[in-house]
N, C-alpha and C positions, 0 to 999 in steps of 0.2 A: 504494500500499500504507500503511494508516493505520499510524502510528507513534504511542504516548501521546507527549504534549508533552514529559514527564518524562524521557523517553527518548533526545530528540534532542540530538547534542552541541553542544559550544560553537561549533564551526563551521558548523553546520548554516545556511543561507541564510534569512534572515525577511524579510517584506514586511508592513508594519504599517499598516492601514485605521484611520480615525479616523470616528469618526460624531459630531455634535453631539448627535442625537438618541439618548436611552438606547437600548439594544439589550436591556433586561432584559425587557420584554413580549415580545420575540422570541427569546428564547434557547432555548428547547428547540427549537423548529423551526430556528432558524438553526443549532443545534450539530448536528442532523440532517442538514441541507444540507451543512455542512461536513465534516464526518466521510466524508458520501457523496463527497464532490468529493477528499477525499484518498486514501480508499478505490481512486478509479479515475484517479487523476492518472497519467499517463505521460509519457514523452519518448520520442517514434519507436517506440512500442510497448512501451518497457520500463517497468515500473510503478517509480514514484519513492518514495521513504521520505519520507512527507508527513503534517503534522500541523497543528495549529492550537491555538489559544488565543484566549478572548474576556476581557479584561482590563478591570476597572475600568467594565464595561457601557456601554462606548464605543469599545473599540480591539478589532480582530479582527487577531490577528497568523498568517498562514498562513507553514509552516515548510515546508524539505525540505533532507534530509541528502544532499548529493551526492556521498557517498563512492562510492556503487557507480555511480551515473549522473547527469550534470549536468541541471539542467533547461534544456531548450533554449529558443531565442525562441520556438518554437511552442508549447512547454508554458506557458513564461511567459504567452503572449496567452492561453491557455485559462484560464488563473487571473485575468487581469484580465477577460477575458468573463464567467467564473462570477461573480466579485465585482459586475460592472455587473448580473447577472442577479437578485443579492441586492439590488441597491439596487430594482429594481423591486419584487420579490416583497415587501419589506419595508419598502417607503416609507423607505429610507435615503439619506443622501449620503455614500459613500465615497470619492469623489475630490476632495472639496472642501479645499483647502489655505488657506482664507481666514481658518481660524479657528487660534488656539494655545490647547492645552489645557495647565491649571494643575493642581496638586492643593492644594486650600485647606481645611484643616481636615477633611481626610479624603474631601473631596468634588472631583470633576472639574468645573473651571470653564472655558468658555471666552471668550477675547477676540480679537475680529477683529484680524487682524494689523494692519491701517491705525490702529489705535488703542493699540497696544503702547505707543508711544514717551510717548504722553499718560497712559497708565496707569502707565507707571512714574514719570514726572514728577509724577503726583499722589500717589503712593506706595503705590498700591493693588497694585503689584507691585514686589517689592523682590527685592535681591540674590539671598537665600535661598529665595526663593519656588521651589516644587517644579515644574518642567515637564517635559512628556514630552516626549522625543526620537524622535520618529517615523521618524528617518533611519537608525536602528540596521540594520544589515546582517545580522547573525549572531545567534543564539540567546546565544552568550557574551555581545555587546555589549548583548542586551534585559537578562542579568541584572547587568549591572555599569554601564550607561549610559543607561537607561531613563529613570530618574527624575534630574534633576541639578538641581541650584541654577541658576535662573536666570542667575545672571551668571557661570556655566562652560558655558553653550552658546551658541547663536548669539545669544542676546538680550544677551551680555556688551557688546557697544557701546552700549548704553541705559545702561550702569554705568560706564563709563569715567569717570574724573574728568579734566576739563581742568585740567593744570599750572597754578598760579598765577604770575603775573610778579610 
């Protein structure tokens, strides 16, 4: 059962899928596919209160309000298979975690994880550079912890200063 994203409670569970390839060219068809999935998503025959949002043309957020019915392992598997289908349909890569996304001057930029330390050392990524936290687990976290300064997320280790002797 599709619910507008704005009506999802803060405790609703979310999954964030990231695409290095911009989603803007596919947005209308992608939105239609996502809404159709949300309308029909169920857990053991019971409709789930589900929604989605496309953010910054690079992220798909799938949400489910588990107040009435929990998303079961099987229903979560269905969502993963659906997202894999979107990958093929739109030529996307939604499960690649080798890139970290940043918001720089209003633009989403990606840096390969293996190059992050060098980018920090070179000053290309600073402690206040906004980074997308794709590990948020709820709508509430999406609202408050989605964009965080690099030094306050998992990248903090690159900004720790070594005590001087």
